[in-house]
N, CA, C and O atoms as a DFTB+ gen file, in Angstrom:
804 C
 N C O
     1  1      -2.819     139.057     -13.976
     2  2      -1.193     139.714     -14.780
     3  2      -0.095     140.305     -13.620
     4  3      -0.218     140.827     -12.512
     5  1       0.802     140.011     -14.309
     6  2       2.087     140.617     -13.954
     7  2       2.647     142.005     -14.414
     8  3       2.879     142.213     -15.605
     9  1       2.944     143.337     -13.050
    10  2       3.336     144.548     -13.584
    11  2       4.538     144.366     -14.132
    12  3       4.921     145.510     -14.379
    13  1       5.314     143.658     -14.451
    14  2       6.463     143.822     -14.513
    15  2       6.387     143.157     -16.168
    16  3       5.998     142.021     -16.443
    17  1       6.836     144.128     -17.082
    18  2       6.955     144.013     -18.487
    19  2       8.274     143.685     -18.314
    20  3       8.828     143.966     -17.251
    21  1       9.148     142.856     -19.642
    22  2      10.468     143.018     -19.892
    23  2      10.115     141.716     -21.065
    24  3       9.700     140.563     -21.173
    25  1      10.653     142.937     -21.833
    26  2      11.030     142.871     -23.210
    27  2      12.663     141.807     -23.781
    28  3      13.825     142.062     -23.463
    29  1      12.183     140.666     -24.654
    30  2      13.065     139.660     -25.062
    31  2      13.242     139.495     -26.371
    32  3      12.573     139.069     -27.312
    33  1      15.107     140.266     -26.076
    34  2      15.744     140.220     -26.925
    35  2      16.936     139.121     -27.151
    36  3      17.932     139.302     -26.450
    37  1      16.962     137.743     -28.252
    38  2      18.017     137.394     -28.688
    39  2      17.581     135.833     -29.602
    40  3      16.614     135.745     -30.358
    41  1      18.201     135.121     -29.408
    42  2      18.632     134.489     -30.816
    43  2      16.754     133.037     -30.468
    44  3      16.402     132.142     -29.700
    45  1      16.361     133.631     -31.409
    46  2      14.796     132.620     -31.767
    47  2      14.629     131.316     -30.242
    48  3      13.606     131.172     -29.573
    49  1      16.083     130.470     -30.029
    50  2      15.802     128.862     -29.297
    51  2      15.359     129.771     -27.528
    52  3      14.476     129.496     -26.716
    53  1      16.646     131.096     -27.507
    54  2      16.474     131.785     -25.981
    55  2      15.046     132.145     -26.960
    56  3      14.530     131.058     -27.224
    57  1      14.537     132.863     -27.352
    58  2      13.468     134.144     -27.223
    59  2      11.925     132.718     -26.560
    60  3      11.195     132.750     -25.569
    61  1      12.092     131.351     -28.087
    62  2      10.669     130.421     -27.763
    63  2      10.875     130.118     -26.727
    64  3       9.837     130.080     -26.066
    65  1      12.222     129.716     -25.892
    66  2      12.622     128.701     -24.341
    67  2      11.706     129.554     -23.276
    68  3      10.671     129.114     -22.776
    69  1      12.235     130.785     -23.029
    70  2      11.221     131.813     -22.344
    71  2      10.096     131.744     -22.344
    72  3       9.501     131.659     -21.269
    73  1       9.240     131.758     -23.858
    74  2       8.066     132.339     -23.889
    75  2       7.538     131.164     -24.369
    76  3       6.702     131.121     -25.273
    77  1       8.128     129.929     -23.630
    78  2       7.222     128.799     -23.077
    79  2       6.945     128.794     -21.858
    80  3       6.057     128.091     -21.377
    81  1       7.539     129.434     -21.327
    82  2       8.186     128.948     -20.163
    83  2       7.087     129.760     -19.412
    84  3       6.465     129.277     -18.465
    85  1       6.828     131.362     -20.016
    86  2       5.953     132.613     -19.552
    87  2       5.029     132.602     -18.646
    88  3       4.663     133.605     -18.035
    89  1       4.413     131.034     -18.434
    90  2       3.005     130.978     -16.989
    91  2       3.872     130.735     -16.142
    92  3       3.284     131.048     -15.106
    93  1       5.516     130.171     -15.660
    94  2       5.955     130.535     -14.384
    95  2       7.185     131.461     -14.644
    96  3       8.280     131.029     -14.286
    97  1       7.132     132.389     -15.088
    98  2       7.923     133.316     -14.870
    99  2       6.926     134.756     -14.169
   100  3       5.712     134.895     -14.323
   101  1       7.568     135.409     -13.635
   102  2       7.143     136.015     -12.967
   103  2       6.656     137.684     -13.124
   104  3       6.187     138.592     -12.438
   105  1       7.101     137.411     -14.478
   106  2       6.979     139.120     -15.299
   107  2       6.208     138.141     -16.234
   108  3       6.178     136.920     -16.390
   109  1       5.237     139.870     -17.114
   110  2       5.249     139.562     -18.337
   111  2       5.813     139.348     -19.733
   112  3       5.940     140.404     -20.354
   113  1       6.169     138.297     -20.355
   114  2       7.331     138.174     -21.399
   115  2       6.865     138.973     -22.097
   116  3       5.644     139.022     -22.248
   117  1       8.046     140.170     -22.973
   118  2       7.165     140.431     -24.299
   119  2       8.280     139.873     -25.218
   120  3       9.299     139.239     -24.946
   121  1       7.812     140.270     -26.286
   122  2       8.922     139.342     -27.746
   123  2       9.053     140.855     -28.520
   124  3       8.342     141.859     -28.533
   125  1      10.124     140.543     -29.047
   126  2      10.990     141.630     -29.708
   127  2      10.552     142.321     -30.679
   128  3      11.341     143.159     -31.118
   129  1       9.190     142.220     -31.335
   130  2       8.176     142.770     -31.792
   131  2       7.508     143.040     -31.074
   132  3       6.497     142.434     -31.426
   133  1       7.247     143.619     -30.121
   134  2       5.958     143.800     -29.138
   135  2       6.467     145.398     -28.876
   136  3       7.593     145.599     -28.420
   137  1       6.047     145.913     -29.023
   138  2       6.476     147.202     -28.542
   139  2       5.564     147.572     -27.716
   140  3       5.179     148.642     -28.187
   141  1       4.785     147.302     -26.486
   142  2       4.396     147.464     -25.379
   143  2       5.261     148.147     -24.429
   144  3       6.436     148.187     -24.794
   145  1       4.962     148.782     -23.133
   146  2       5.988     149.543     -22.388
   147  2       6.311     148.425     -22.099
   148  3       5.715     147.372     -22.328
   149  1       7.909     148.723     -21.238
   150  2       8.672     147.637     -21.045
   151  2       9.903     148.781     -19.401
   152  3      10.502     149.841     -19.223
   153  1       9.611     147.751     -18.850
   154  2      10.319     148.595     -17.657
   155  2      11.784     147.414     -17.854
   156  3      12.914     147.846     -18.080
   157  1      11.562     146.353     -17.756
   158  2      13.445     145.769     -18.753
   159  2      13.175     144.670     -19.744
   160  3      12.317     143.865     -20.107
   161  1      14.874     145.262     -20.063
   162  2      15.120     144.403     -21.045
   163  2      15.865     143.080     -21.514
   164  3      16.777     143.124     -22.339
   165  1      15.518     142.169     -21.066
   166  2      16.268     140.924     -20.998
   167  2      17.059     140.233     -22.516
   168  3      16.338     139.702     -23.361
   169  1      18.258     140.301     -22.673
   170  2      18.579     140.392     -23.654
   171  2      19.617     139.321     -23.881
   172  3      19.623     138.722     -22.805
   173  1      20.249     138.906     -24.447
   174  2      21.395     137.100     -24.717
   175  2      22.101     138.286     -25.259
   176  3      21.832     139.460     -25.513
   177  1      23.562     137.132     -25.358
   178  2      24.875     138.400     -26.059
   179  2      24.858     137.949     -27.120
   180  3      25.939     138.361     -27.540
   181  1      24.218     137.112     -28.302
   182  2      24.082     136.574     -29.525
   183  2      23.602     138.657     -30.333
   184  3      24.367     139.157     -31.157
   185  1      22.701     139.201     -29.989
   186  2      22.168     140.391     -30.004
   187  2      22.775     141.782     -30.130
   188  3      22.380     142.776     -30.740
   189  1      23.674     141.599     -29.499
   190  2      25.103     142.309     -29.660
   191  2      25.964     142.552     -31.189
   192  3      26.622     143.520     -31.569
   193  1      25.640     141.195     -31.887
   194  2      26.336     141.079     -33.147
   195  2      25.105     142.295     -33.768
   196  3      25.287     143.512     -33.738
   197  1      24.627     142.030     -33.977
   198  2      23.334     143.334     -34.536
   199  2      23.171     144.518     -34.262
   200  3      22.451     144.863     -33.325
   201  1      23.984     145.591     -35.235
   202  2      23.705     146.921     -34.717
   203  2      22.313     147.057     -34.473
   204  3      22.043     146.579     -33.371
   205  1      21.617     147.379     -34.885
   206  2      20.394     147.450     -34.627
   207  2      19.747     147.196     -32.981
   208  3      19.268     147.981     -32.163
   209  1      19.998     145.693     -32.959
   210  2      19.154     145.855     -31.807
   211  2      20.380     146.473     -30.844
   212  3      19.980     147.247     -29.975
   213  1      21.612     146.264     -30.885
   214  2      23.077     146.914     -30.254
   215  2      22.297     148.213     -29.406
   216  3      22.001     148.485     -28.243
   217  1      22.166     148.825     -30.782
   218  2      21.465     150.404     -30.257
   219  2      20.330     151.015     -29.832
   220  3      20.240     152.101     -29.259
   221  1      19.149     149.984     -30.258
   222  2      18.143     149.709     -29.255
   223  2      19.047     149.822     -27.438
   224  3      19.182     150.799     -26.701
   225  1      19.519     148.305     -27.255
   226  2      19.155     148.849     -26.267
   227  2      20.926     149.414     -25.377
   228  3      21.358     148.923     -24.334
   229  1      21.545     150.420     -26.131
   230  2      22.281     151.122     -25.807
   231  2      21.388     152.193     -25.110
   232  3      21.599     152.700     -24.009
   233  1      20.143     152.490     -26.131
   234  2      19.608     153.898     -26.037
   235  2      18.419     153.772     -25.278
   236  3      17.770     154.812     -25.162
   237  1      18.064     152.961     -24.844
   238  2      16.826     152.541     -24.366
   239  2      17.201     152.989     -22.770
   240  3      18.325     152.790     -22.312
   241  1      16.226     153.554     -22.069
   242  2      16.580     154.160     -20.416
   243  2      15.640     152.608     -19.303
   244  3      15.243     152.535     -18.140
   245  1      15.655     151.609     -20.535
   246  2      15.265     150.357     -19.583
   247  2      16.244     149.845     -18.393
   248  3      17.411     150.203     -18.235
   249  1      15.774     149.254     -17.876
   250  2      16.721     148.085     -16.954
   251  2      17.554     147.000     -17.932
   252  3      17.279     146.515     -19.030
   253  1      18.067     146.929     -17.526
   254  2      19.326     146.148     -19.307
   255  2      19.941     144.735     -17.926
   256  3      20.633     144.717     -16.908
   257  1      19.106     143.718     -18.796
   258  2      19.636     142.070     -18.113
   259  2      20.338     141.155     -19.547
   260  3      19.729     140.688     -20.509
   261  1      21.779     141.126     -19.252
   262  2      22.331     140.713     -20.050
   263  2      22.421     138.941     -19.506
   264  3      22.673     138.431     -18.415
   265  1      22.140     138.469     -20.626
   266  2      21.895     137.377     -20.666
   267  2      23.738     136.540     -21.780
   268  3      23.825     136.564     -23.008
   269  1      24.875     135.931     -20.797
   270  2      25.919     135.269     -21.321
   271  2      26.339     133.692     -20.950
   272  3      25.865     133.021     -20.034
   273  1      27.092     133.395     -21.661
   274  2      27.709     132.475     -21.326
   275  2      28.831     132.296     -20.817
   276  3      29.397     131.336     -20.294
   277  1      29.185     133.733     -21.113
   278  2      30.566     134.532     -20.167
   279  2      30.721     135.714     -19.896
   280  3      30.977     136.645     -20.660
   281  1      30.499     135.713     -18.281
   282  2      30.506     136.948     -17.886
   283  2      31.611     138.539     -18.586
   284  3      32.577     138.469     -19.345
   285  1      30.976     139.817     -17.962
   286  2      32.272     140.449     -18.014
   287  2      32.415     140.734     -19.575
   288  3      33.380     141.389     -19.967
   289  1      31.380     140.205     -20.549
   290  2      31.715     140.894     -22.124
   291  2      31.207     141.777     -22.672
   292  3      31.611     142.188     -23.760
   293  1      29.990     142.376     -21.908
   294  2      29.384     143.868     -22.223
   295  2      29.311     144.438     -20.790
   296  3      28.993     143.704     -19.854
   297  1      29.591     145.687     -20.623
   298  2      29.453     146.608     -19.764
   299  2      27.617     147.434     -19.739
   300  3      27.077     148.089     -18.848
   301  1      27.112     147.024     -21.099
   302  2      26.052     147.757     -20.870
   303  2      24.896     147.194     -20.241
   304  3      23.938     146.968     -20.980
   305  1      24.779     146.890     -18.879
   306  2      23.768     146.205     -18.757
   307  2      23.823     146.731     -17.371
   308  3      24.746     147.301     -16.789
   309  1      22.201     146.302     -16.830
   310  2      22.251     146.224     -14.735
   311  2      22.516     145.552     -14.664
   312  3      23.365     145.752     -13.795
   313  1      22.615     143.623     -15.095
   314  2      22.388     142.742     -13.798
   315  2      23.087     141.897     -15.209
   316  3      23.120     142.254     -16.386
   317  1      23.605     140.663     -14.554
   318  2      23.796     139.590     -15.219
   319  2      23.174     138.141     -15.100
   320  3      22.939     137.636     -14.002
   321  1      22.931     137.525     -16.270
   322  2      22.080     136.178     -15.962
   323  2      23.096     135.318     -16.516
   324  3      23.243     135.394     -17.736
   325  1      24.308     133.990     -15.456
   326  2      24.406     133.139     -16.452
   327  2      24.382     132.712     -16.521
   328  3      24.637     132.047     -15.518
   329  1      24.031     131.906     -17.807
   330  2      23.691     130.708     -19.388
   331  2      24.384     129.766     -18.665
   332  3      25.165     130.111     -17.778
   333  1      24.081     128.008     -19.091
   334  2      22.686     127.963     -18.695
   335  2      22.678     128.280     -17.572
   336  3      23.595     128.404     -16.761
   337  1      21.054     128.498     -17.456
   338  2      20.347     128.802     -16.066
   339  2      19.177     128.315     -15.824
   340  3      18.748     127.359     -16.469
   341  1      18.362     129.008     -14.680
   342  2      17.253     127.805     -14.220
   343  2      16.301     128.975     -14.006
   344  3      16.631     130.153     -13.868
   345  1      14.298     128.156     -13.996
   346  2      13.722     129.177     -14.056
   347  2      13.537     130.289     -12.910
   348  3      12.920     131.353     -12.862
   349  1      14.582     129.362     -11.742
   350  2      14.212     130.624     -10.581
   351  2      15.345     131.311     -10.464
   352  3      15.438     132.128      -9.548
   353  1      16.487     131.097     -11.426
   354  2      17.700     132.298     -11.409
   355  2      16.771     133.431     -12.407
   356  3      16.823     134.571     -11.944
   357  1      15.992     133.315     -13.605
   358  2      15.827     133.827     -14.023
   359  2      14.490     134.862     -13.441
   360  3      14.619     136.056     -13.712
   361  1      13.562     134.557     -12.867
   362  2      13.229     134.918     -12.086
   363  2      13.611     135.945     -11.130
   364  3      13.274     137.126     -11.049
   365  1      14.377     135.242     -10.436
   366  2      15.442     135.702      -8.750
   367  2      16.247     137.488      -9.773
   368  3      16.046     138.610      -9.310
   369  1      16.702     137.356     -10.503
   370  2      17.732     138.278     -11.026
   371  2      16.859     139.453     -11.715
   372  3      16.929     140.657     -11.472
   373  1      16.200     138.932     -12.440
   374  2      14.560     139.964     -13.102
   375  2      14.526     141.042     -12.061
   376  3      15.099     142.106     -11.826
   377  1      13.564     140.259     -11.529
   378  2      12.451     140.710      -9.861
   379  2      14.411     141.371      -9.253
   380  3      14.631     142.408      -9.879
   381  1      15.194     141.145      -8.658
   382  2      16.056     141.226      -8.279
   383  2      16.437     142.985      -8.487
   384  3      16.384     143.924      -7.692
   385  1      16.748     142.916      -9.625
   386  2      17.137     144.562      -9.848
   387  2      16.628     145.788     -10.271
   388  3      17.032     146.950     -10.277
   389  1      15.186     144.937     -10.776
   390  2      13.944     146.366     -10.684
   391  2      13.809     146.357      -9.008
   392  3      13.866     147.526      -8.628
   393  1      13.692     145.685      -8.189
   394  2      13.712     146.436      -6.433
   395  2      14.804     147.406      -6.575
   396  3      14.816     148.613      -6.817
   397  1      15.943     146.319      -6.302
   398  2      17.210     147.196      -6.643
   399  2      16.675     148.768      -7.271
   400  3      16.015     149.700      -6.812
   401  1      17.214     148.536      -8.291
   402  2      16.501     149.901      -9.352
   403  2      15.511     150.749      -8.742
   404  3      15.706     151.937      -8.484
   405  1      14.364     150.073      -8.500
   406  2      13.123     151.018      -7.875
   407  2      13.547     151.593      -6.802
   408  3      13.469     152.821      -6.767
   409  1      14.069     150.921      -5.725
   410  2      14.967     151.451      -4.484
   411  2      15.452     152.729      -4.678
   412  3      15.259     153.881      -4.289
   413  1      16.382     151.885      -5.672
   414  2      17.381     153.481      -5.472
   415  2      16.597     154.777      -5.925
   416  3      16.533     155.784      -5.219
   417  1      15.981     154.653      -7.223
   418  2      14.995     155.798      -7.733
   419  2      14.364     156.574      -6.583
   420  3      14.443     157.795      -6.443
   421  1      13.419     155.313      -5.384
   422  2      12.916     156.732      -4.867
   423  2      13.859     157.162      -3.806
   424  3      13.487     158.013      -2.998
   425  1      15.325     156.528      -3.722
   426  2      16.339     157.182      -2.503
   427  2      17.381     158.491      -2.986
   428  3      18.277     159.188      -2.510
   429  1      16.506     158.289      -4.446
   430  2      17.710     160.166      -4.930
   431  2      16.422     160.911      -5.102
   432  3      15.227     160.726      -5.335
   433  1      17.384     161.940      -4.839
   434  2      15.985     163.138      -5.068
   435  2      17.439     164.429      -5.903
   436  3      18.454     164.910      -5.399
   437  1      16.813     164.570      -7.345
   438  2      17.002     166.245      -7.553
   439  2      16.831     167.570      -6.732
   440  3      15.677     167.701      -6.324
   441  1      17.404     168.253      -6.498
   442  2      17.125     169.553      -5.648
   443  2      17.555     170.762      -6.438
   444  3      18.769     170.912      -6.573
   445  1      17.075     171.286      -6.760
   446  2      17.695     172.010      -7.680
   447  2      18.976     171.815      -8.894
   448  3      18.626     171.129      -9.854
   449  1      19.806     172.124      -8.918
   450  2      20.782     171.238      -9.951
   451  2      21.965     170.347      -9.420
   452  3      23.004     170.007      -9.986
   453  1      21.295     169.965      -7.650
   454  2      22.078     169.203      -6.800
   455  2      21.248     167.901      -6.896
   456  3      20.173     167.825      -7.489
   457  1      21.896     166.828      -6.213
   458  2      21.268     165.716      -6.392
   459  2      21.608     164.831      -4.640
   460  3      22.708     164.775      -4.089
   461  1      20.318     164.258      -4.124
   462  2      20.777     164.367      -2.424
   463  2      20.718     162.938      -2.417
   464  3      19.858     163.160      -3.269
   465  1      20.777     161.523      -2.294
   466  2      21.320     160.587      -1.876
   467  2      20.788     160.375      -0.966
   468  3      21.609     160.282      -0.053
   469  1      19.277     160.150      -0.450
   470  2      19.187     159.961       0.682
   471  2      19.666     157.961       1.007
   472  3      18.648     157.310       0.774
   473  1      20.234     157.511       1.212
   474  2      21.049     156.424       1.929
   475  2      21.659     156.587       2.205
   476  3      21.717     156.369       3.415
   477  1      22.848     157.131       1.598
   478  2      24.505     157.622       1.441
   479  2      25.017     158.884       2.307
   480  3      26.108     159.270       2.724
   481  1      22.791     159.629       2.406
   482  2      22.864     160.966       3.326
   483  2      24.127     161.978       2.835
   484  3      24.794     162.653       3.620
   485  1      24.321     161.938       1.310
   486  2      24.896     162.430       0.631
   487  2      24.371     163.650      -0.138
   488  3      23.203     163.529      -0.508
   489  1      25.106     165.033      -0.522
   490  2      25.029     165.792      -1.537
   491  2      25.714     166.077      -2.129
   492  3      26.718     166.713      -1.808
   493  1      25.267     165.525      -3.732
   494  2      26.373     166.198      -4.530
   495  2      26.105     167.157      -5.782
   496  3      24.985     167.592      -6.047
   497  1      26.869     167.342      -6.272
   498  2      27.084     168.749      -7.331
   499  2      28.222     168.040      -8.246
   500  3      29.169     167.649      -7.563
   501  1      28.349     167.779      -9.672
   502  2      29.635     167.714     -10.700
   503  2      30.792     166.183      -9.730
   504  3      30.839     164.972      -9.943
   505  1      31.417     166.941      -8.857
   506  2      32.567     165.719      -8.629
   507  2      32.280     166.368      -6.856
   508  3      32.645     165.669      -5.911
   509  1      31.720     167.505      -6.655
   510  2      31.845     167.411      -5.131
   511  2      30.887     167.003      -4.491
   512  3      29.875     166.901      -5.185
   513  1      30.734     166.645      -3.158
   514  2      30.252     165.812      -1.995
   515  2      30.399     165.943      -0.502
   516  3      31.381     165.871       0.238
   517  1      28.673     166.232      -0.217
   518  2      28.496     166.691       1.331
   519  2      27.978     165.714       1.957
   520  3      27.506     164.877       1.187
   521  1      27.886     165.510       2.878
   522  2      27.897     164.594       3.895
   523  2      26.621     165.645       4.930
   524  3      26.828     166.616       5.658
   525  1      25.277     164.898       4.567
   526  2      24.580     165.444       5.771
   527  2      24.131     164.789       7.033
   528  3      24.537     163.644       7.235
   529  1      23.189     165.470       8.090
   530  2      22.863     165.099       9.130
   531  2      21.192     164.433       8.193
   532  3      20.693     164.644       7.088
   533  1      20.792     163.509       9.509
   534  2      19.498     162.777       8.909
   535  2      18.634     164.485       9.271
   536  3      17.702     164.492       8.467
   537  1      18.601     165.219       9.721
   538  2      17.285     166.322       9.991
   539  2      17.908     167.645       8.631
   540  3      17.125     168.560       8.373
   541  1      18.839     167.616       8.130
   542  2      19.330     168.452       6.627
   543  2      18.485     167.822       6.170
   544  3      17.395     168.389       6.090
   545  1      18.588     166.322       5.642
   546  2      17.486     165.681       5.083
   547  2      16.291     166.081       4.417
   548  3      15.907     166.435       3.303
   549  1      15.658     165.772       6.133
   550  2      14.311     165.923       6.378
   551  2      13.740     167.589       6.232
   552  3      12.550     167.873       6.092
   553  1      15.142     168.843       6.316
   554  2      14.884     170.087       5.951
   555  2      14.724     170.055       4.729
   556  3      13.687     170.561       4.302
   557  1      15.466     169.593       3.987
   558  2      15.753     169.757       2.575
   559  2      14.380     169.348       1.853
   560  3      13.709     170.022       1.071
   561  1      14.082     167.638       2.492
   562  2      12.595     166.979       1.516
   563  2      12.026     167.916       1.729
   564  3      11.760     168.503       0.680
   565  1      11.563     168.557       2.860
   566  2      10.015     169.685       3.248
   567  2      10.320     170.685       2.340
   568  3       9.548     170.920       1.410
   569  1      11.616     171.463       2.532
   570  2      11.649     172.644       1.394
   571  2      10.966     171.982      -0.038
   572  3       9.993     172.477      -0.606
   573  1      11.740     170.673      -0.521
   574  2      11.424     170.776      -1.892
   575  2       9.788     170.040      -2.351
   576  3       9.241     169.855      -3.439
   577  1       9.321     169.711      -0.672
   578  2       7.424     169.810      -0.707
   579  2       6.385     170.748      -0.912
   580  3       5.213     170.926      -1.247
   581  1       7.624     171.335      -0.465
   582  2       6.251     173.289      -0.680
   583  2       7.474     174.142      -1.627
   584  3       8.674     174.347      -1.808
   585  1       6.142     174.416      -2.021
   586  2       7.073     175.632      -3.195
   587  2       6.836     176.928      -2.172
   588  3       7.889     177.564      -2.132
   589  1       6.141     177.340      -1.600
   590  2       5.878     178.889      -0.896
   591  2       7.017     177.992       0.277
   592  3       7.200     176.907       0.829
   593  1       7.794     179.996       0.066
   594  2       8.243     179.835       2.328
   595  2       7.937     178.985       3.187
   596  3       6.943     178.354       2.828
   597  1       8.413     178.609       4.361
   598  2       7.964     177.828       5.608
   599  2       7.958     178.385       6.298
   600  3       8.984     179.060       6.383
   601  1       7.137     178.575       7.128
   602  2       7.687     179.840       7.988
   603  2       8.575     178.552       9.361
   604  3       8.594     177.322       9.310
   605  1       9.194     179.488      10.440
   606  2      10.408     178.574      11.653
   607  2       9.086     177.548      12.115
   608  3       9.028     176.387      11.710
   609  1       8.562     177.849      12.567
   610  2       7.018     177.237      14.120
   611  2       6.750     175.976      13.090
   612  3       6.721     174.935      13.747
   613  1       6.452     175.637      11.045
   614  2       5.971     174.615      10.748
   615  2       7.286     174.167      10.068
   616  3       7.261     173.433       9.080
   617  1       8.108     174.493      10.461
   618  2       8.989     173.900      10.538
   619  2       9.884     173.135      11.306
   620  3      10.754     172.341      10.949
   621  1       9.324     173.720      13.057
   622  2       9.473     173.296      14.420
   623  2       9.048     171.765      14.323
   624  3       9.601     170.734      14.704
   625  1       7.352     172.126      13.389
   626  2       6.278     170.919      13.725
   627  2       6.522     170.245      13.413
   628  3       6.462     169.237      14.116
   629  1       7.158     170.136      11.726
   630  2       6.992     169.350      10.972
   631  2       8.705     168.035      11.029
   632  3       8.609     166.831      10.788
   633  1      10.036     168.747      11.396
   634  2      11.135     168.140      11.722
   635  2      10.719     167.853      12.599
   636  3       9.972     166.880      12.501
   637  1      10.882     168.425      13.917
   638  2      10.709     168.483      15.727
   639  2      10.360     167.979      15.712
   640  3      10.979     166.920      15.604
   641  1       8.768     167.907      15.797
   642  2       7.498     167.357      16.211
   643  2       7.372     168.132      17.737
   644  3       6.738     167.640      18.670
   645  1       8.127     169.487      17.809
   646  2       7.656     170.375      18.735
   647  2       7.801     170.239      19.966
   648  3       7.172     170.791      20.868
   649  1       8.946     169.222      20.049
   650  2       9.733     168.165      21.067
   651  2      10.529     169.304      21.861
   652  3      11.253     170.131      21.307
   653  1      10.230     169.209      23.610
   654  2      10.623     169.776      23.986
   655  2      12.250     170.853      24.183
   656  3      12.347     172.067      24.365
   657  1      13.064     170.054      24.083
   658  2      14.344     170.452      23.282
   659  2      14.626     171.456      22.290
   660  3      15.532     172.288      22.231
   661  1      13.930     171.275      21.738
   662  2      13.950     172.990      20.579
   663  2      12.628     173.509      20.591
   664  3      11.584     172.997      20.994
   665  1      12.875     174.698      20.040
   666  2      12.346     176.437      19.636
   667  2      12.212     176.499      18.182
   668  3      11.754     175.636      17.433
   669  1      12.556     177.345      17.975
   670  2      12.982     178.383      17.063
   671  2      14.166     178.671      16.427
   672  3      14.421     178.812      15.231
   673  1      14.944     178.747      17.547
   674  2      16.215     178.961      17.393
   675  2      16.930     178.089      17.190
   676  3      18.027     178.313      16.679
   677  1      16.334     176.179      17.696
   678  2      17.132     175.448      16.812
   679  2      16.894     175.183      15.238
   680  3      17.722     174.545      14.587
   681  1      15.816     175.661      14.712
   682  2      15.491     175.655      12.879
   683  2      16.419     176.660      12.960
   684  3      17.337     176.328      12.211
   685  1      16.725     177.974      13.602
   686  2      17.685     178.967      12.708
   687  2      19.052     178.339      12.358
   688  3      19.460     178.190      11.206
   689  1      20.078     177.792      14.101
   690  2      21.143     177.305      13.947
   691  2      21.306     176.567      13.096
   692  3      22.156     176.840      12.248
   693  1      20.373     175.072      12.985
   694  2      20.609     174.245      11.571
   695  2      20.168     174.720      10.572
   696  3      20.346     173.568      10.177
   697  1      19.698     175.339       9.602
   698  2      19.515     176.177       8.559
   699  2      20.693     177.595       8.625
   700  3      20.810     178.329       7.643
   701  1      21.309     177.770       9.602
   702  2      22.427     177.879       9.374
   703  2      23.145     177.924       9.013
   704  3      23.748     178.731       8.305
   705  1      23.452     176.100       9.827
   706  2      25.077     175.023       9.909
   707  2      24.762     174.356       8.221
   708  3      25.592     173.935       7.415
   709  1      23.550     174.438       8.109
   710  2      23.148     173.619       6.656
   711  2      23.794     174.488       5.376
   712  3      24.538     174.019       4.514
   713  1      23.291     175.961       5.476
   714  2      23.724     176.831       4.814
   715  2      25.085     177.407       4.440
   716  3      25.323     177.902       3.338
   717  1      25.930     177.308       5.409
   718  2      26.860     176.943       5.782
   719  2      28.236     176.094       5.123
   720  3      29.342     176.561       4.849
   721  1      27.744     174.699       4.983
   722  2      28.555     173.805       4.806
   723  2      28.206     173.701       3.495
   724  3      28.961     173.355       2.586
   725  1      27.106     173.989       3.405
   726  2      26.870     173.914       1.588
   727  2      27.931     175.616       0.449
   728  3      28.537     175.804      -0.606
   729  1      27.624     176.118       1.294
   730  2      28.258     177.399       0.884
   731  2      30.130     177.236       0.968
   732  3      31.038     177.295       0.138
   733  1      30.061     177.065       2.090
   734  2      31.809     175.723       2.189
   735  2      32.180     175.073       0.891
   736  3      32.871     175.417      -0.068
   737  1      31.500     174.046       1.189
   738  2      31.831     172.858      -0.380
   739  2      31.812     173.105      -1.966
   740  3      32.556     172.798      -2.897
   741  1      30.198     174.041      -1.781
   742  2      30.020     174.455      -3.614
   743  2      29.989     175.833      -3.550
   744  3      29.793     176.477      -4.581
   745  1      30.193     176.505      -2.235
   746  2      30.338     178.258      -3.144
   747  2      29.066     178.294      -3.376
   748  3      28.885     178.671      -4.534
   749  1      27.751     178.008      -2.635
   750  2      26.495     178.651      -2.844
   751  2      26.244     179.350      -2.059
   752  3      26.351     179.088      -0.861
   753  1      25.864     180.368      -2.501
   754  2      24.936     181.075      -0.904
   755  2      23.532     181.285      -1.297
   756  3      22.873     182.113      -0.668
   757  1      22.887     180.485      -2.479
   758  2      21.651     181.077      -2.532
   759  2      20.823     179.654      -2.563
   760  3      19.975     179.530      -3.447
   761  1      21.061     178.439      -1.514
   762  2      20.763     177.599      -1.838
   763  2      19.331     177.277      -1.359
   764  3      18.364     176.712      -1.869
   765  1      19.671     178.060       0.219
   766  2      18.685     178.494       1.142
   767  2      18.232     179.743       1.278
   768  3      18.897     180.650       1.779
   769  1      17.216     179.844       0.893
   770  2      16.982     181.692       0.726
   771  2      15.636     181.940       2.118
   772  3      15.270     181.060       2.896
   773  1      15.326     182.823       2.090
   774  2      14.574     183.896       3.297
   775  2      13.946     184.683       3.400
   776  3      14.718     185.612       3.639
   777  1      12.631     185.201       3.399
   778  2      11.837     186.194       3.490
   779  2      10.897     186.183       4.648
   780  3      10.743     185.299       5.491
   781  1      10.381     187.181       4.543
   782  2       9.627     187.657       5.537
   783  2       8.582     186.270       6.050
   784  3       8.292     186.222       7.245
   785  1       8.019     185.117       5.058
   786  2       7.372     184.384       4.915
   787  2       8.149     183.268       5.486
   788  3       7.298     182.679       6.152
   789  1       9.164     182.683       5.610
   790  2      10.533     181.939       5.810
   791  2      11.396     181.111       4.999
   792  3      11.530     181.781       3.974
   793  1      12.002     180.134       4.870
   794  2      12.666     179.658       4.700
   795  2      12.022     179.178       3.300
   796  3      10.811     178.971       3.213
   797  1      12.888     179.015       2.223
   798  2      12.625     178.116       0.649
   799  2      14.073     177.822       0.020
   800  3      15.148     178.325       0.347
   801  1      13.769     176.748      -1.099
   802  2      14.799     176.610      -1.797
   803  2      14.746     177.006      -3.532
   804  3      15.754     176.874      -4.226
């Protein structure tokens, strides 16, 4: 069985066709009356005429794939499937958007009331964005993983692996610079805190 569940919404001709092809699909196709958990909603443009189904799609947190004969009719989707289509295209669109969304989710971290995008190396809050270095991201991830304050030695071993050119002064300098960057950009002097046991968020 496939791990990916896709809820199919559309006119009977669209739904029936996909149902007949289910053995060739690289995902589990769920019919509209199937209330099983789903990762993706694949919906035909026709369903947008039905207020109840349109509201269901709009309010859903699932990934949305919009199937249409005309592109850009709706902005309420994550991926577009151009009709008429092929079995290969259906599988490709569904798999690609799922992988893309999963990757994006894994690369995005919420820290306090900030948002860290590891791919873009940016820390953001409201409309403000701050570019971070690789080491600064590693520091933030380390603080996030640990609920208790972390000593300079532990930070040194985790982030710098006790490299010959690093000592506890290196840790202090990096954290000082990171605190200053965050304070200057977000006016936040309490992002990284310190007590006798070490640094913490």
